[in-house]
FIGU-254349 format. One line per field, with one value per atom (N, C-alpha, C): residue number from 0; residue in one letter; chain; atom name; x, y negated, z negated. Coordinates in Angstrom, 3 decimals. Layout:
num = [NUM|...]
residuo = [A|...]
cadena = [A|...]
atomo = [CA|...]
x = [X|...]
y = [Y|...]
z = [Z|...]
END
This chain:
num = [0|0|0|1|1|1|2|2|2|3|3|3|4|4|4|5|5|5|6|6|6|7|7|7|8|8|8|9|9|9|10|10|10|11|11|11|12|12|12|13|13|13|14|14|14|15|15|15|16|16|16|17|17|17|18|18|18|19|19|19|20|20|20|21|21|21|22|22|22|23|23|23|24|24|24|25|25|25|26|26|26|27|27|27|28|28|28|29|29|29|30|30|30|31|31|31|32|32|32|33|33|33|34|34|34|35|35|35|36|36|36|37|37|37|38|38|38|39|39|39|40|40|40|41|41|41|42|42|42|43|43|43|44|44|44|45|45|45|46|46|46|47|47|47|48|48|48|49|49|49|50|50|50|51|51|51|52|52|52|53|53|53|54|54|54|55|55|55|56|56|56|57|57|57|58|58|58|59|59|59|60|60|60|61|61|61|62|62|62|63|63|63|64|64|64|65|65|65|66|66|66|67|67|67|68|68|68|69|69|69|70|70|70|71|71|71|72|72|72|73|73|73|74|74|74|75|75|75|76|76|76|77|77|77|78|78|78|79|79|79|80|80|80|81|81|81|82|82|82|83|83|83|84|84|84|85|85|85|86|86|86|87|87|87|88|88|88|89|89|89|90|90|90|91|91|91|92|92|92|93|93|93|94|94|94|95|95|95|96|96|96|97|97|97|98|98|98|99|99|99|100|100|100|101|101|101|102|102|102|103|103|103|104|104|104|105|105|105|106|106|106|107|107|107|108|108|108|109|109|109|110|110|110|111|111|111|112|112|112|113|113|113|114|114|114|115|115|115|116|116|116|117|117|117|118|118|118|119|119|119|120|120|120|121|121|121|122|122|122|123|123|123|124|124|124|125|125|125|126|126|126|127|127|127|128|128|128|129|129|129|130|130|130|131|131|131|132|132|132|133|133|133|134|134|134|135|135|135|136|136|136|137|137|137|138|138|138|139|139|139|140|140|140|141|141|141|142|142|142|143|143|143|144|144|144|145|145|145|146|146|146|147|147|147|148|148|148|149|149|149|150|150|150|151|151|151|152|152|152|153|153|153|154|154|154|155|155|155]
residuo = [M|M|M|L|L|L|K|K|K|V|V|V|V|V|V|G|G|G|A|A|A|L|L|L|A|A|A|L|L|L|L|L|L|A|A|A|G|G|G|F|F|F|S|S|S|A|A|A|P|P|P|A|A|A|L|L|L|A|A|A|D|D|D|F|F|F|T|T|T|L|L|L|D|D|D|L|L|L|T|T|T|P|P|P|G|G|G|E|E|E|I|I|I|R|R|R|K|K|K|A|A|A|S|S|S|G|G|G|E|E|E|T|T|T|I|I|I|V|V|V|R|R|R|E|E|E|M|M|M|L|L|L|V|V|V|G|G|G|D|D|D|E|E|E|A|A|A|A|A|A|I|I|I|Y|Y|Y|A|A|A|S|S|S|I|I|I|C|C|C|H|H|H|E|E|E|G|G|G|Q|Q|Q|K|K|K|A|A|A|F|F|F|I|I|I|D|D|D|G|G|G|D|D|D|M|M|M|P|P|P|L|L|L|L|L|L|T|T|T|R|R|R|N|N|N|K|K|K|G|G|G|T|T|T|G|G|G|H|H|H|K|K|K|L|L|L|K|K|K|A|A|A|K|K|K|K|K|K|M|M|M|P|P|P|G|G|G|G|G|G|S|S|S|F|F|F|E|E|E|V|V|V|S|S|S|I|I|I|I|I|I|K|K|K|G|G|G|E|E|E|D|D|D|I|I|I|L|L|L|E|E|E|T|T|T|E|E|E|Q|Q|Q|E|E|E|F|F|F|I|I|I|I|I|I|S|S|S|L|L|L|L|L|L|R|R|R|R|R|R|G|G|G|R|R|R|D|D|D|Y|Y|Y|P|P|P|C|C|C|P|P|P|N|N|N|F|F|F|S|S|S|E|E|E|D|D|D|A|A|A|G|G|G|R|R|R|Y|Y|Y|F|F|F|P|P|P|I|I|I|T|T|T|A|A|A|F|F|F|N|N|N|G|G|G|V|V|V|N|N|N|S|S|S|A|A|A|S|S|S|E|E|E|L|L|L|I|I|I|G|G|G|Q|Q|Q|A|A|A|Q|Q|Q|Q|Q|Q|K|K|K|N|N|N|T|T|T|D|D|D]
cadena = [A|A|A|A|A|A|A|A|A|A|A|A|A|A|A|A|A|A|A|A|A|A|A|A|A|A|A|A|A|A|A|A|A|A|A|A|A|A|A|A|A|A|A|A|A|A|A|A|A|A|A|A|A|A|A|A|A|A|A|A|A|A|A|A|A|A|A|A|A|A|A|A|A|A|A|A|A|A|A|A|A|A|A|A|A|A|A|A|A|A|A|A|A|A|A|A|A|A|A|A|A|A|A|A|A|A|A|A|A|A|A|A|A|A|A|A|A|A|A|A|A|A|A|A|A|A|A|A|A|A|A|A|A|A|A|A|A|A|A|A|A|A|A|A|A|A|A|A|A|A|A|A|A|A|A|A|A|A|A|A|A|A|A|A|A|A|A|A|A|A|A|A|A|A|A|A|A|A|A|A|A|A|A|A|A|A|A|A|A|A|A|A|A|A|A|A|A|A|A|A|A|A|A|A|A|A|A|A|A|A|A|A|A|A|A|A|A|A|A|A|A|A|A|A|A|A|A|A|A|A|A|A|A|A|A|A|A|A|A|A|A|A|A|A|A|A|A|A|A|A|A|A|A|A|A|A|A|A|A|A|A|A|A|A|A|A|A|A|A|A|A|A|A|A|A|A|A|A|A|A|A|A|A|A|A|A|A|A|A|A|A|A|A|A|A|A|A|A|A|A|A|A|A|A|A|A|A|A|A|A|A|A|A|A|A|A|A|A|A|A|A|A|A|A|A|A|A|A|A|A|A|A|A|A|A|A|A|A|A|A|A|A|A|A|A|A|A|A|A|A|A|A|A|A|A|A|A|A|A|A|A|A|A|A|A|A|A|A|A|A|A|A|A|A|A|A|A|A|A|A|A|A|A|A|A|A|A|A|A|A|A|A|A|A|A|A|A|A|A|A|A|A|A|A|A|A|A|A|A|A|A|A|A|A|A|A|A|A|A|A|A|A|A|A|A|A|A|A|A|A|A|A|A|A|A|A|A|A|A|A|A|A|A|A|A|A|A|A|A|A|A|A|A|A|A|A|A|A|A|A|A|A|A|A|A|A|A|A]
atomo = [N|CA|C|N|CA|C|N|CA|C|N|CA|C|N|CA|C|N|CA|C|N|CA|C|N|CA|C|N|CA|C|N|CA|C|N|CA|C|N|CA|C|N|CA|C|N|CA|C|N|CA|C|N|CA|C|N|CA|C|N|CA|C|N|CA|C|N|CA|C|N|CA|C|N|CA|C|N|CA|C|N|CA|C|N|CA|C|N|CA|C|N|CA|C|N|CA|C|N|CA|C|N|CA|C|N|CA|C|N|CA|C|N|CA|C|N|CA|C|N|CA|C|N|CA|C|N|CA|C|N|CA|C|N|CA|C|N|CA|C|N|CA|C|N|CA|C|N|CA|C|N|CA|C|N|CA|C|N|CA|C|N|CA|C|N|CA|C|N|CA|C|N|CA|C|N|CA|C|N|CA|C|N|CA|C|N|CA|C|N|CA|C|N|CA|C|N|CA|C|N|CA|C|N|CA|C|N|CA|C|N|CA|C|N|CA|C|N|CA|C|N|CA|C|N|CA|C|N|CA|C|N|CA|C|N|CA|C|N|CA|C|N|CA|C|N|CA|C|N|CA|C|N|CA|C|N|CA|C|N|CA|C|N|CA|C|N|CA|C|N|CA|C|N|CA|C|N|CA|C|N|CA|C|N|CA|C|N|CA|C|N|CA|C|N|CA|C|N|CA|C|N|CA|C|N|CA|C|N|CA|C|N|CA|C|N|CA|C|N|CA|C|N|CA|C|N|CA|C|N|CA|C|N|CA|C|N|CA|C|N|CA|C|N|CA|C|N|CA|C|N|CA|C|N|CA|C|N|CA|C|N|CA|C|N|CA|C|N|CA|C|N|CA|C|N|CA|C|N|CA|C|N|CA|C|N|CA|C|N|CA|C|N|CA|C|N|CA|C|N|CA|C|N|CA|C|N|CA|C|N|CA|C|N|CA|C|N|CA|C|N|CA|C|N|CA|C|N|CA|C|N|CA|C|N|CA|C|N|CA|C|N|CA|C|N|CA|C|N|CA|C|N|CA|C|N|CA|C|N|CA|C|N|CA|C|N|CA|C|N|CA|C|N|CA|C|N|CA|C|N|CA|C|N|CA|C|N|CA|C|N|CA|C|N|CA|C|N|CA|C|N|CA|C|N|CA|C|N|CA|C|N|CA|C|N|CA|C|N|CA|C|N|CA|C|N|CA|C|N|CA|C|N|CA|C|N|CA|C|N|CA|C|N|CA|C]
x = [190.671|189.441|189.123|190.140|189.917|189.461|189.961|189.544|188.052|187.596|186.177|185.319|185.748|185.011|185.007|186.126|186.214|185.317|185.279|184.427|182.954|182.585|181.197|180.825|181.726|181.473|181.291|182.083|181.970|180.627|180.238|178.951|177.783|177.899|176.828|176.621|177.633|177.523|176.655|176.504|175.646|174.266|173.261|171.909|171.283|170.319|169.648|169.036|168.383|167.841|168.913|170.110|171.181|171.620|171.434|171.843|170.792|169.552|168.478|168.609|168.585|168.685|167.336|166.410|165.116|164.217|163.641|162.792|161.324|160.511|159.060|158.509|158.576|158.251|156.837|155.978|154.579|153.696|152.630|151.660|150.802|150.124|149.203|148.164|147.689|146.720|147.296|148.551|149.206|149.410|149.740|149.904|148.561|147.501|146.160|145.725|145.986|145.610|146.321|147.595|148.353|147.778|147.193|146.639|145.275|144.610|143.272|142.188|142.521|141.541|140.554|139.349|138.350|138.354|138.172|138.185|136.803|136.619|135.332|134.800|135.645|135.149|134.602|134.888|134.393|133.014|132.493|131.170|130.087|129.032|127.886|126.776|125.850|124.718|123.993|123.755|123.090|124.050|125.311|126.296|126.559|126.757|127.141|128.396|129.318|130.555|131.134|131.861|132.609|133.853|134.165|135.359|136.087|137.334|138.083|137.400|137.542|136.959|137.836|137.635|138.451|137.616|137.620|136.965|137.916|137.680|138.436|137.436|137.913|136.985|137.503|136.555|136.818|135.813|136.315|135.420|134.778|133.475|132.779|132.100|132.403|131.768|132.689|132.088|132.840|132.818|133.945|134.121|134.773|134.559|135.251|136.236|137.423|138.439|138.070|137.857|137.477|138.548|139.787|140.880|141.063|140.193|140.276|139.779|140.531|140.075|138.877|138.046|136.924|137.462|136.829|137.212|136.453|137.140|136.486|136.511|137.291|137.297|137.434|137.109|137.145|138.590|138.944|140.287|140.176|140.460|140.389|138.978|138.871|137.577|136.976|137.664|137.186|136.007|135.451|134.366|134.860|133.962|134.247|133.078|133.185|132.089|131.503|130.206|129.548|129.158|129.570|129.253|128.265|127.248|126.278|126.319|126.580|126.645|125.238|125.024|123.715|123.742|122.570|122.539|123.246|123.941|124.668|126.077|126.461|127.838|128.113|127.101|127.322|127.225|127.540|127.493|126.748|126.010|125.471|126.356|126.730|127.668|127.014|127.312|126.836|127.948|127.772|128.775|128.482|129.535|129.481|130.148|129.380|129.912|130.951|132.061|133.118|132.769|133.554|133.335|134.410|134.013|134.960|135.940|135.423|136.298|135.855|136.781|136.488|135.921|136.190|135.759|134.248|133.563|132.119|131.872|130.641|130.286|130.502|130.160|130.355|131.839|132.697|134.146|134.661|134.165|134.552|134.143|132.917|132.417|133.244|133.513|134.296|135.696|136.314|137.651|137.621|136.623|136.486|136.273|135.416|135.155|136.396|137.151|138.400|139.365|139.558|140.470|139.947|138.642|138.053|138.245|138.102|138.297|139.770|140.649|142.092|142.697|141.987|142.547|141.819|142.333|141.708|141.956|141.045|141.221|142.435|143.470|144.674|144.372|144.962|144.847|143.398|142.504|141.071|140.771|141.333|140.997|141.530|142.679|143.247|142.644|142.151|141.686|140.332|139.427|138.124|137.325|137.507|136.791|137.169|138.225|138.682|137.841|137.170|136.464|134.959|134.254|132.810|132.153|131.146|130.506|129.710|129.742|128.908|127.643|126.489|125.228|124.541|124.820|124.228|125.151|125.192|125.992|125.068|124.831|123.858|122.492|122.165|120.861|120.720|121.782|121.718|122.667|122.506|123.227|124.255|124.566|125.579|126.300|127.500|128.293|127.573|126.934|126.247|125.096|124.355|123.276|123.827|124.953|125.568|126.022|126.661|127.099|125.884|124.864|123.639|122.991|122.979|122.423|123.213|124.545|125.385|125.195|125.077|124.863|123.523|122.514|121.194|121.270|122.032|122.181|122.859|123.796|124.517|123.623|122.560|121.674|120.512|120.290|119.173|119.519]
y = [-152.252|-151.676|-150.371|-149.544|-148.288|-148.523|-149.611|-149.921|-150.264|-151.002|-151.373|-150.134|-149.256|-148.025|-147.160|-147.089|-146.311|-146.869|-148.195|-148.834|-148.590|-148.680|-148.411|-146.963|-146.045|-144.630|-144.389|-145.073|-144.934|-145.481|-146.660|-147.249|-146.390|-145.765|-144.909|-143.700|-143.300|-142.163|-142.454|-143.738|-144.122|-144.462|-143.771|-144.100|-145.077|-145.816|-146.781|-146.117|-144.937|-144.306|-143.945|-143.611|-143.262|-144.479|-145.679|-146.895|-147.400|-146.955|-147.412|-146.764|-147.580|-147.059|-147.018|-147.862|-147.949|-146.823|-146.077|-144.927|-145.274|-145.006|-145.160|-143.849|-143.702|-142.432|-142.374|-143.293|-143.278|-143.029|-142.288|-142.084|-143.348|-143.532|-144.678|-144.678|-143.511|-143.425|-143.887|-143.556|-143.995|-145.509|-146.065|-147.517|-148.200|-147.664|-148.236|-148.154|-147.030|-146.863|-147.898|-148.154|-149.148|-150.550|-150.800|-152.129|-152.334|-151.240|-151.334|-151.569|-151.473|-151.726|-150.566|-150.907|-149.918|-149.880|-148.688|-148.560|-148.171|-148.320|-148.073|-146.678|-145.656|-144.284|-144.040|-144.927|-144.778|-145.411|-146.066|-146.675|-145.598|-145.887|-144.985|-145.455|-144.559|-144.917|-146.117|-147.121|-148.351|-149.449|-149.106|-150.126|-151.046|-152.319|-153.311|-154.003|-154.277|-154.954|-155.684|-156.741|-157.453|-156.638|-156.554|-155.841|-156.699|-156.331|-157.015|-156.785|-157.723|-157.621|-156.713|-155.413|-154.436|-153.207|-152.824|-151.585|-150.853|-149.565|-148.788|-147.977|-147.280|-146.512|-145.102|-144.249|-142.898|-142.727|-142.616|-142.653|-144.027|-144.075|-145.369|-145.681|-144.930|-145.124|-145.901|-146.793|-147.645|-147.049|-147.210|-146.652|-147.669|-147.464|-148.192|-147.224|-147.708|-146.910|-146.798|-145.598|-145.368|-145.738|-145.893|-146.272|-147.788|-148.544|-150.004|-150.507|-151.429|-151.957|-152.887|-152.884|-153.819|-155.179|-156.236|-157.588|-157.923|-157.937|-158.174|-159.640|-160.442|-161.885|-162.569|-163.839|-164.571|-164.749|-164.076|-164.191|-164.934|-166.208|-166.992|-167.469|-168.279|-168.880|-168.369|-167.448|-166.959|-166.014|-165.659|-164.680|-163.341|-162.631|-161.295|-160.395|-159.147|-158.214|-157.775|-157.512|-156.891|-155.491|-154.502|-153.119|-152.571|-151.874|-151.215|-149.725|-148.922|-147.472|-146.898|-146.100|-145.517|-144.023|-143.392|-141.947|-141.243|-140.185|-139.451|-139.956|-141.033|-141.513|-142.557|-143.019|-144.064|-145.438|-146.471|-147.837|-148.745|-149.685|-150.809|-151.990|-152.755|-153.852|-155.153|-156.227|-157.553|-158.566|-159.735|-160.784|-161.661|-161.944|-162.969|-164.194|-165.226|-166.423|-167.106|-167.462|-168.174|-169.640|-170.289|-171.700|-172.550|-173.701|-174.683|-174.086|-173.327|-172.745|-173.202|-173.171|-173.613|-172.494|-171.242|-170.104|-169.921|-169.834|-169.581|-168.103|-167.794|-166.395|-165.560|-166.128|-165.407|-165.137|-166.120|-165.924|-164.845|-164.861|-163.853|-162.461|-162.326|-161.026|-160.521|-161.380|-160.967|-160.542|-161.291|-160.929|-159.584|-159.385|-158.128|-156.952|-157.135|-156.059|-155.746|-156.769|-156.527|-155.693|-156.103|-155.342|-153.926|-153.786|-152.467|-151.558|-152.117|-151.314|-151.000|-151.902|-151.699|-150.798|-150.568|-149.866|-148.545|-147.450|-146.157|-145.787|-145.051|-144.615|-143.685|-144.038|-143.203|-141.806|-140.812|-139.409|-138.986|-139.434|-139.182|-137.689|-136.883|-135.454|-134.743|-135.195|-134.548|-135.073|-136.302|-136.940|-137.608|-136.905|-137.486|-137.907|-137.262|-137.625|-138.986|-139.564|-140.891|-141.994|-141.684|-142.698|-142.522|-143.652|-143.625|-144.363|-143.745|-144.357|-145.613|-146.559|-147.755|-147.471|-147.498|-147.204|-148.455|-149.597|-150.858|-152.002|-153.022|-154.213|-155.400|-156.163|-157.263|-156.781|-155.543|-154.989|-154.431|-154.454|-153.912|-152.720|-151.961|-150.699|-150.642|-151.784|-151.750|-153.093|-153.055|-154.274|-155.280|-154.789|-155.709|-156.421|-155.703|-156.336|-157.349|-157.016|-157.898|-159.210|-159.116|-160.327|-161.131|-160.449|-161.138|-161.879|-161.249|-161.869|-163.132|-163.055|-164.206|-165.330|-164.965|-165.976|-166.668|-165.925|-166.502|-167.503|-167.184|-168.106|-169.396|-169.290|-170.470|-171.399|-170.864|-171.711|-172.264|-171.688|-172.181|-173.497]
z = [-75.092|-74.585|-75.318|-75.528|-76.234|-77.669|-78.304|-79.671|-79.711|-78.704|-78.637|-78.442|-77.527|-77.276|-78.529|-79.215|-80.448|-81.532|-81.669|-82.665|-82.354|-81.081|-80.688|-80.964|-80.702|-80.965|-82.460|-83.290|-84.739|-85.223|-84.706|-85.087|-84.635|-83.488|-82.976|-83.871|-84.596|-85.503|-86.708|-87.055|-88.172|-87.634|-88.074|-87.622|-88.613|-88.156|-89.018|-90.255|-90.141|-91.347|-92.368|-91.907|-92.842|-93.641|-93.105|-93.782|-94.758|-94.651|-95.523|-96.889|-97.934|-99.301|-100.003|-99.581|-100.254|-99.776|-100.704|-100.381|-100.604|-99.615|-99.743|-100.300|-101.609|-102.248|-102.818|-102.398|-102.806|-101.586|-101.789|-100.715|-100.589|-99.455|-99.354|-100.476|-100.870|-101.962|-103.296|-103.562|-104.801|-104.814|-103.659|-103.560|-103.790|-103.170|-103.346|-104.802|-105.447|-106.849|-107.719|-107.424|-108.183|-107.974|-106.803|-106.510|-107.167|-107.527|-108.104|-107.076|-105.787|-104.728|-104.583|-104.178|-103.792|-102.271|-101.709|-100.256|-99.738|-98.448|-97.793|-98.114|-98.054|-98.253|-99.660|-100.605|-101.978|-102.172|-101.143|-101.254|-101.312|-102.041|-102.150|-101.208|-100.887|-100.022|-100.620|-99.788|-100.214|-100.641|-100.925|-101.290|-100.108|-100.403|-99.401|-99.894|-98.974|-99.352|-98.159|-98.453|-97.412|-97.086|-95.796|-95.348|-94.313|-94.065|-93.013|-91.670|-90.784|-89.446|-88.597|-88.755|-88.038|-87.732|-86.463|-86.054|-85.116|-84.943|-83.967|-83.156|-82.140|-81.314|-81.062|-80.789|-80.270|-79.150|-77.928|-76.776|-76.725|-76.592|-76.569|-77.896|-78.927|-80.232|-81.163|-81.972|-82.891|-84.294|-85.000|-86.337|-87.266|-88.563|-89.626|-90.256|-90.558|-91.235|-92.712|-93.198|-94.587|-95.590|-95.146|-96.040|-96.126|-95.443|-95.485|-96.843|-97.478|-98.765|-98.616|-99.642|-99.689|-100.101|-99.626|-100.024|-101.300|-102.394|-103.683|-104.074|-103.367|-103.611|-102.259|-102.219|-100.961|-100.510|-99.426|-98.871|-97.550|-97.566|-96.350|-96.072|-95.042|-94.730|-93.429|-92.748|-91.467|-91.581|-90.427|-90.384|-90.935|-91.580|-92.097|-91.735|-92.091|-91.869|-93.198|-93.185|-94.327|-93.875|-94.642|-94.317|-95.346|-94.854|-95.733|-95.428|-96.464|-96.267|-96.193|-95.160|-94.898|-95.229|-95.367|-95.552|-94.396|-94.682|-93.652|-93.436|-94.139|-94.062|-93.002|-92.305|-91.293|-91.957|-91.181|-91.689|-90.729|-91.313|-90.566|-90.909|-89.894|-90.067|-89.626|-90.321|-89.923|-90.184|-89.617|-89.736|-90.949|-91.702|-92.748|-92.134|-91.932|-91.265|-92.154|-91.520|-92.222|-92.429|-93.264|-93.568|-92.897|-92.419|-91.885|-90.888|-89.908|-88.896|-87.515|-86.605|-85.245|-84.377|-84.724|-83.922|-84.046|-82.915|-82.945|-83.237|-83.574|-83.810|-82.547|-81.395|-80.139|-79.900|-80.128|-79.952|-80.904|-82.149|-83.132|-82.659|-82.193|-81.727|-80.552|-79.598|-78.428|-78.846|-79.736|-80.231|-80.956|-81.798|-82.535|-81.581|-80.579|-79.613|-78.786|-78.405|-77.657|-78.486|-79.756|-80.625|-80.827|-81.014|-81.215|-80.010|-78.810|-77.582|-77.356|-77.764|-77.573|-78.641|-79.722|-80.879|-81.116|-80.550|-80.851|-82.313|-82.904|-84.290|-84.366|-85.154|-85.219|-85.747|-85.125|-85.565|-85.789|-84.915|-85.115|-85.221|-84.328|-84.338|-85.565|-86.104|-87.287|-88.585|-88.585|-89.810|-89.594|-88.932|-88.570|-89.801|-90.944|-92.161|-92.703|-92.165|-92.589|-91.943|-90.842|-90.057|-90.160|-90.264|-90.434|-89.271|-88.644|-87.473|-87.841|-86.927|-87.039|-86.233|-86.904|-86.214|-85.698|-86.322|-85.868|-86.256|-85.408|-85.673|-85.476|-86.536|-86.511|-86.030|-86.350|-86.015|-84.613|-83.815|-82.455|-82.321|-81.234|-81.103|-79.985|-79.356|-78.297|-78.227|-77.664|-77.505|-76.602|-75.560|-74.645|-75.355|-76.192|-76.956|-77.963|-78.573|-79.563|-78.928|-77.767|-77.063|-76.595|-76.086|-75.670|-76.835|-78.002|-79.205|-79.570|-79.506|-79.836|-78.818|-77.528|-76.492|-76.700|-77.095|-77.349|-78.492|-79.552|-80.689|-80.242|-79.304|-78.824|-78.020|-77.401|-76.600|-77.405|-78.579|-79.439|-80.104]
END
């Protein structure tokens, strides 16, 4: 019994970080530069680009992460978002319909809104310049209008 307790005490002395040999010695920006990706914050006023279907929130307002890479080639067949940079640094967002998928536009919108409400913008107060406000989504200004618009399309 004492040998087991002694072995456990010895193992407890080694922490997981002490055992890791691989060092993450690049910043996120250095990794992005090596990938050749362009990110949302590099877009100019009037630019439009496909982006991942991801939003976050601060209070009741929706934002796009400026460090999110633009989709420069077709990655998958699911729904995506198209972001257009507006004067003042805000974005208008619309849906790019996916091909050969079972998810309806309404299901996609509801899933996106759930994730957006569940996912606050990380470190918003310390890094607010990283996040860009969404001023319109599919031409409307609220989640309730967006869902109503999708429901109307389903009945047409």
